[in-house]
Phi, psi and omega in degrees: 000132183285160178298323180298319179291321177301315180295320179297318180289322177299321179297327179270009174067034166285141173243124191265157171218126173065012179079356182225346180247156181205156175227148179208139178294132176285145176307321185283339172295315180296318178297321180293317182291320189262332187232359180069025180253101183279166173295153178301334180293334174289316180292323182281310193245349174093359177290156182265117186301319184283355178246021182262133177258108179270113186213170173218139174274352184219084189284333193238019177226133178205154178267001177234157166234062186303133181296332184270359185290130181276351183285162172292126179252173184127045187292125183199164175074173179235152178281124181285322181213124179275137176288149175288150184307316184295316179297320181293314181295315180300319180294317180296320178294318180296318178294322178295321177300322177293319182294328181267000186302321182293337181292337182297336180258007180267123184296343178283345184256126179290145181298323181295315180294323179298316178297319179295324180297335178281351180234081185300145176235005179217133179243116176265105184269083193199357195303311184198158180072188180247106189296337181288357175280346178287122188289344181248032186298317179298318178296323179294314178298318179299319179297315178301314181294322180296331178272008175084020181254141171277160182226135171244120179252127178246123182228157176271001172078014183266007175232067182298331180295331177287312181297326181297327183256355187294127177209132352287165174281156178293166176302320179216130184247121177255138166239126179276122174243096188257015179210143181275345183204171187292328181294312178295321179304313183293324182284321189265319182270344176046066184295144176266357176250138179295329183252031183302316180296317179297323177294318177298320179298322177296323177295317179297322178292329180283331190310313184298339183271353184275124187273069175202178177287124185242141182223133168260127178252126174256104174278116192254125184241117184297134181087358183236306190224016179269160191087206178053035183300327178297318180292316177298319180297323178297316179294317180294327178294326176295314184286328180049056183284164174292321181222159172232132178246097167284124185225134183282139172299142178240135183282080182220167172059212186290344180297339181294344175286338189239338184246178179232161178305325182293346179281354178277117175287152175282167176296326177299320176301317182293319179298315181294317176301314182296321179298313181293320179292316180300321178299322182287332185257352185071032179248150179259155171279108188275317179210158176217157178223105189297316185289344175257358179052055184216146172229165172233128176259143177189188181253342186207114181291345176288344178275351186297311190290131176296128178305131178087357182278000000 
């Protein structure tokens, strides 16, 4: 990782471990602690926003250079030595405790919630890069579960061979499908693999066999990948997920170098897309969150909540 990238990540308050892993406070953790406004994942699935550890085991490697990605890009180099899961998890938790330390003295933050924020019970494996490149991912997930933490893994689906062998599976597995066809995929996701689309299709075909909660996320960028509901429905039918999350692109972070404010769809745009997609799939709009421009489609809202959350 170059010094320039290190400085860029430090400016955005990433805390690194081992040169390949990182943790960063989620915007919604801060909102939850200070204003009582939780992440949409708390409203949809029941996880506690202020107890969520947003991290990545692979901060600087990805098989995509998505134009809409808000993360710092510039993927290069190879990891010389991968950290063991326990050392990585302990380090990420310790760094998060440092990041939330200042909230303890803020009168807007309850002492109880601050103490809970220091003891994460949910791990979002999604911050940056492609997490399925971490060679000990199954061991890491198993460690999180053994410590009583739920796990959400977000992947771009270009490593189906990893998902096929992954054990244990995360509590909830997301695959981002940000294009309705290969032409849009190449322009918007900018794959670094020649067979990226074919790999994603293999993941969608694998999805129904995975014994965990599965979600397809459609990151929607106005002027780029909206519409094509028939094509999206065909892909979603292959994957047969428990839920589908149509979510609007937000003009933040590094994506501002490549996108424009006009590329942000309104919540009404997301609702209309979701309605049309749901009609094709026989799915209902179960919940929505206007300020996050996101909905969740499914067949039964009683399935939304994570057991035990």
